[in-house]
N, C-alpha and C positions, 0 to 999 in steps of 0.2 A: 443473313452470314457473320459474325461475328468475326470482328479483329484477332488479330491472337494480339496474347498479354507480352512484353516488349523488359517491363517492367515493372518488378514487384513493387505493389504501394506500403508501402511504413509507416508509422509513423510512430520515435521511440517520442518516450518522455518521458523528463530526468527531475530529481527531486530537488525543490531550492535549497541552493547553498546554504542564503541570509535562516535561514531555520535553522539547518543544522546548526548551522555556526553562535544563533542564539544556543540551541542548547546544549551547543556541549561551553558557550562560559557557563553559564549559568548554574550546568553540573560541575561541573570548575567549581565553580565556586562555591556550590553547596561543600564541594569537600576538602577547601578549603576550611567551612566556617565546622567538621565535624571537626577533624584535625585537633583548631583551634578551642575545640570543647573538651577536648581529653582530660587537660590537665585536670581543666576546671570542674568536670561533672565527674560522680561516678557514675558507672554502671556498663552499659553497652552500648546503650546510646549512640556515639561518637562513633562509635564503630558502626555497627547500620546505618546513621547517617553517608561514611566513608563510604561502606562497602555498593548503597543502593547508591550516591552520588561519580562515587570512579568506573560501572557500568554503564552508569551515562556518557561520564565521559566516552568510553571504549567504543558504545553503536553510533554513539558523536560523529567519533574520529573518521569510524569508519564509513560510515556512512557520505561521509566527504571526502573519500575517495572515488574519482572515476571507475564508472565501471560495475562499483558495491550495491546500487539500487539504481532499475527503470522500469518505466513501466512503453513495453511493445508488439502493438497492434500491428495488428494485419489481416490484409481482406477472410482470413482464416480464424481467423482468434487472434488471442494474448495473452503472451508470457508477463506476469511479476517477476523480481527477482530485485529481492529485497535482503542486503546481509551478503551477498553472493548466495541467496536460497535461489534458483529458481523453481517456479509452480508451474507446473506442465502445462503445455496448452488448453486452454480453455478455449473451442469451440465456441464460439456466438448463434449455433443453434440448440448450445449447450445450457447457456446461460441465459436465466432473467432480462424482464431489463431496470435500470443502474437506477439506486434511489438513492437522495437526504438521508440517512440516521443517525439525529443526533445522539451523544451517550454520556453520560452521568451529571456527576455534578455542573459539570465546567460545559453541560449542553452539545459538548466541539462536536463537529459536524465529518461521516464517515460515508462511503459512495461503498455503499449495500449491493447486494443481490441477491440468488440463488443459481449453485450451479446444480445438477441432474446427480454428475456420479457424482456427489457427496451430499444427498438427500443424509444418510441414516447414522453416517459415523456421530463418537461420542460429542468431536467434538465442533460439530453442524449441529449439530440438536442445544449442546452451552449458545453458542453464538443465533437456537431463529429464540431461545428465551432472549435472553441478551436485546437483542438490536431489533427481531425481526427480521433475519434471512442468511441464511448459510456460513456468506462469503465478504467479506467488504476489503477494497484495499487499501495497501501499508497505507498511502499519502494519495498527495492531494498533487501533488510533482510542479508544485505550483504553479496550485490553480485557486477559485473557491471547488467549495463540492459540490455545490449547482450546476460549475458551472462540466464542469470533470463527469456528471451524470450527462449535461449533453453533450457530452463530447464523443462518450461512451455508449449511451441510445442512436447515435448520426452512424455508428459503424455500422454496431445489433445492425440496425435499418437499412445498412446502403444492405451487410452481409446477404439478410434474408429475405433479398427484393432479386438478390443478385439471379437471372437466371441459371440453371441450374449446370446445365454445358457450357456455360462458364465458366472455364481453369482460375482452381486458387492456388494459391503457395501459403509456403509459409513465410 
């Protein structure tokens, strides 16, 4: 006989504030360099630097606000919130195993996965060409990419081995 679930099993991971504070300071420094360049260099380059670094300042600042970004893990699946934008619930049985992929020249590690419902979109096709996966998590939430991939795979494995009659809640 199954015992009823009385407490929802969830885990909420939040981005590292130190990472986003560093990004904020670097972006602010870049914007200041762009402003300093305005009188010394002709052309659009100083303005482009100010615009790009200014965008970095705004994004970094928003990421520091509580509730702006998180990863919510539940027995049913997971939800990503990034810059206050919520992804749909991704059920554990509709995603592949999570894996670490290196991106770009800097070989930045990200956590990638395939999602059944996103297989044929143009963005999924582009992602597959770049990272050999249809999706990736937008952050590592204060963990190493490999540590986050292990955690996600543990939650997925637990959900996939849960008896079908066991209640699954969000």
